VMD Tcl script that draws the C-alpha trace (Angstrom):
set ca {
  {23.49 50.55 -12.53}
  {23.96 47.90 -15.21}
  {22.79 44.68 -13.65}
  {24.95 41.58 -13.71}
  {24.07 39.51 -16.75}
  {24.25 35.78 -17.17}
  {27.21 36.18 -19.52}
  {29.14 38.50 -17.22}
  {28.47 36.04 -14.39}
  {29.90 33.24 -16.52}
  {32.92 35.25 -17.70}
  {33.76 36.22 -14.11}
  {33.36 32.74 -12.68}
  {36.61 31.03 -11.83}
  {35.04 27.78 -10.75}
  {33.46 25.73 -13.57}
  {31.50 23.77 -10.96}
  {29.88 26.83 -9.41}
  {26.13 26.16 -9.77}
  {25.19 29.72 -10.73}
  {27.71 30.06 -13.55}
  {27.08 26.55 -14.88}
  {23.32 27.06 -14.91}
  {23.72 30.47 -16.55}
  {25.86 28.93 -19.26}
  {23.43 26.04 -19.73}
  {20.57 28.53 -20.08}
  {22.40 30.57 -22.72}
  {23.49 27.49 -24.65}
  {19.95 26.14 -24.50}
  {18.65 29.35 -26.04}
  {21.29 29.77 -28.73}
  {22.38 26.27 -29.73}
  {20.83 26.46 -33.18}
  {23.34 28.93 -34.73}
  {26.10 26.52 -33.66}
  {24.34 23.50 -35.15}
  {23.66 25.36 -38.40}
  {27.27 26.54 -38.50}
  {28.54 22.97 -38.18}
  {26.14 21.84 -40.92}
  {27.23 24.71 -43.15}
  {30.85 23.67 -42.64}
  {30.05 20.41 -44.43}
  {28.97 17.93 -41.75}
  {25.93 15.81 -42.45}
  {22.99 15.84 -40.09}
  {24.11 13.05 -37.76}
  {27.73 14.21 -37.61}
  {26.57 17.74 -36.88}
  {24.36 16.48 -34.05}
  {27.28 14.58 -32.49}
  {29.68 17.49 -32.87}
  {27.23 20.02 -31.47}
  {26.51 17.90 -28.42}
  {30.21 17.20 -27.89}
  {31.02 20.91 -28.22}
  {28.49 21.91 -25.58}
  {29.56 19.02 -23.34}
  {33.10 20.35 -23.41}
  {31.95 23.93 -22.89}
  {29.92 22.93 -19.84}
  {32.63 20.73 -18.35}
  {35.78 22.84 -18.76}
  {37.04 26.07 -17.25}
  {37.64 27.84 -20.58}
  {35.31 30.69 -19.64}
  {37.41 31.70 -16.65}
  {40.13 32.86 -19.05}
  {37.79 34.81 -21.36}
  {39.20 38.31 -21.88}
  {37.30 41.57 -22.21}
  {37.65 41.61 -26.00}
  {35.49 38.49 -26.07}
  {32.81 40.11 -23.94}
  {30.03 39.12 -26.29}
  {28.70 35.62 -25.86}
  {28.07 35.46 -29.61}
  {31.76 36.04 -30.35}
  {32.90 33.66 -27.68}
  {30.59 30.89 -28.86}
  {31.66 31.11 -32.50}
  {35.37 31.29 -31.65}
  {35.11 28.37 -29.24}
  {33.26 26.32 -31.85}
  {35.88 27.10 -34.51}
  {38.65 25.96 -32.18}
  {36.71 22.84 -31.27}
  {36.15 21.85 -34.89}
  {39.80 22.53 -35.72}
  {40.85 20.09 -33.03}
  {38.87 16.87 -33.40}
  {40.74 15.46 -30.42}
  {38.27 17.41 -28.30}
  {35.46 15.53 -30.00}
  {37.15 12.15 -29.54}
  {37.76 12.94 -25.86}
  {34.13 13.94 -25.38}
  {33.01 10.69 -26.98}
  {35.20 8.68 -24.61}
  {33.93 10.64 -21.59}
  {30.30 10.01 -22.17}
  {29.63 9.68 -25.88}
  {25.98 10.33 -26.53}
  {24.97 11.74 -23.14}
  {23.25 15.00 -24.03}
  {24.31 17.99 -21.91}
  {21.36 19.96 -23.24}
  {17.82 19.04 -24.20}
  {18.22 19.87 -27.89}
  {15.49 19.19 -30.42}
  {17.73 18.37 -33.38}
  {14.73 17.30 -35.44}
  {13.32 20.80 -35.23}
  {16.76 22.25 -35.90}
  {17.32 20.17 -39.03}
  {13.88 21.12 -40.30}
  {14.77 24.78 -39.89}
  {18.14 24.27 -41.57}
  {16.72 22.54 -44.64}
  {13.91 25.09 -44.89}
  {16.31 28.02 -45.09}
  {17.53 28.83 -48.59}
  {21.19 28.25 -49.36}
  {23.16 31.34 -50.33}
  {26.69 32.54 -50.98}
  {27.34 33.80 -47.45}
  {30.19 32.27 -45.49}
  {29.41 29.92 -42.65}
  {30.52 32.67 -40.26}
  {28.15 35.22 -41.80}
  {25.31 32.70 -41.60}
  {26.13 32.12 -37.94}
  {25.76 35.86 -37.34}
  {22.43 35.95 -39.18}
  {21.04 32.95 -37.34}
  {22.24 34.41 -34.05}
  {20.31 37.59 -34.84}
  {17.17 35.59 -35.68}
  {17.53 33.61 -32.44}
  {17.70 36.82 -30.41}
  {14.61 38.24 -32.12}
  {12.71 34.97 -31.64}
  {13.61 34.90 -27.95}
  {12.49 38.53 -27.59}
  {9.10 37.74 -29.13}
  {8.66 34.65 -26.93}
  {9.41 36.58 -23.75}
  {7.21 39.49 -24.80}
  {4.28 37.21 -25.61}
  {4.71 35.49 -22.25}
  {4.58 38.88 -20.58}
  {1.34 39.75 -22.37}
  {-0.08 36.32 -21.58}
  {0.58 36.83 -17.88}
  {-1.60 39.94 -18.09}
  {-4.33 38.08 -19.96}
  {-3.49 39.89 -23.21}
  {-2.02 37.10 -25.32}
  {-4.75 37.63 -27.95}
  {-3.89 41.33 -28.16}
  {-0.24 40.47 -28.75}
  {-1.08 37.92 -31.43}
  {-3.21 40.45 -33.31}
  {-0.75 43.34 -33.02}
  {2.62 41.60 -33.38}
  {2.66 42.19 -37.14}
  {2.99 45.92 -36.45}
  {6.46 45.31 -35.01}
  {7.78 44.78 -38.53}
  {5.57 47.37 -40.17}
  {3.37 44.70 -41.72}
  {-0.21 43.81 -41.01}
  {-3.64 45.38 -41.50}
  {-4.54 49.01 -40.92}
  {-5.23 50.16 -37.36}
  {-8.94 50.37 -38.17}
  {-9.00 46.70 -39.14}
  {-6.98 45.71 -36.09}
  {-9.40 47.64 -33.92}
  {-12.32 45.77 -35.43}
  {-10.69 42.46 -34.54}
  {-10.00 43.56 -30.98}
  {-13.14 45.57 -30.37}
  {-11.10 48.76 -29.91}
  {-11.21 52.21 -31.47}
  {-8.52 53.20 -33.95}
  {-7.09 55.58 -31.35}
  {-6.91 52.84 -28.74}
  {-5.09 50.60 -31.21}
  {-2.52 53.33 -31.85}
  {-1.85 53.56 -28.13}
  {-1.61 49.76 -27.82}
  {0.81 49.53 -30.75}
  {2.97 52.31 -29.30}
  {3.17 50.46 -25.98}
  {3.91 47.17 -27.72}
  {6.78 48.67 -29.70}
  {8.21 50.31 -26.60}
  {8.06 47.03 -24.67}
  {9.61 45.23 -27.63}
  {12.55 47.65 -27.69}
  {13.01 47.31 -23.94}
  {12.73 43.55 -24.09}
  {15.19 43.28 -26.98}
  {17.74 45.32 -25.04}
  {17.21 43.07 -22.02}
  {17.67 39.90 -24.08}
  {20.84 41.27 -25.67}
  {22.13 42.41 -22.28}
  {22.14 38.76 -21.24}
  {24.76 38.02 -23.93}
  {27.23 40.91 -23.49}
  {29.59 41.75 -20.66}
  {29.42 45.56 -20.62}
  {26.56 48.06 -20.88}
  {28.22 49.90 -23.75}
  {28.13 46.73 -25.83}
  {24.32 46.60 -26.01}
  {23.91 49.34 -28.62}
  {26.81 47.95 -30.67}
  {25.27 44.49 -30.53}
  {21.92 45.84 -31.70}
  {23.61 47.49 -34.69}
  {25.45 44.27 -35.49}
  {22.23 42.32 -35.15}
  {20.38 44.32 -37.76}
  {23.45 44.46 -40.00}
  {23.57 40.64 -39.93}
  {19.94 40.53 -40.99}
  {20.80 42.73 -43.96}
}
mol new
graphics top color blue
foreach p $ca { graphics top sphere $p radius 0.5 }
foreach p [lrange $ca 0 end-1] q [lrange $ca 1 end] { graphics top cylinder $p $q radius 0.2 }
display resetview
């Protein structure tokens, strides 16, 4: 059975004050705020304006009952988040209202300094702001997958193994013989370890994506869209 995801919990919640749905939404926003911030910056806002707008957007998202009306065609959190942000930016009254409510009280612990550093480090290109949102969303999902996978290895006392072998997930890195020398393993043992790592990575990626879609059939589609966004 497809387990209930954080996003499906949120989409099904009729009460915006229900602790489970609010915490689930806060968790998802905390993980994937950067694509929103970068989208606002790409739309022409300077750093400080983008910080204010991003905080105000998430404040509104956390305080309103908009999610209770989310329909099945918006079953992907990625789609919902971008659409909601577009509507928010199109109606600056939302921003003014948020400022009057609490102006400056952060609903999420967001490291905007780190976000701006990432934004300025990324090369500018001809993609639309929407296409860049999709790409940054994909990168955020992959980053979260790696973080969770490393934490899993660390819990088993194998963080060093993960750090040595993670390059194999993208097809890069030294030959198995060289990796074995670094880990004190035979080439055959490295092959087995890499196979297990890749399998866990695939499973973990599916689990991370499952947190952001509403239906089990959407996971494979979302994976295809993810890699398409990365080009």
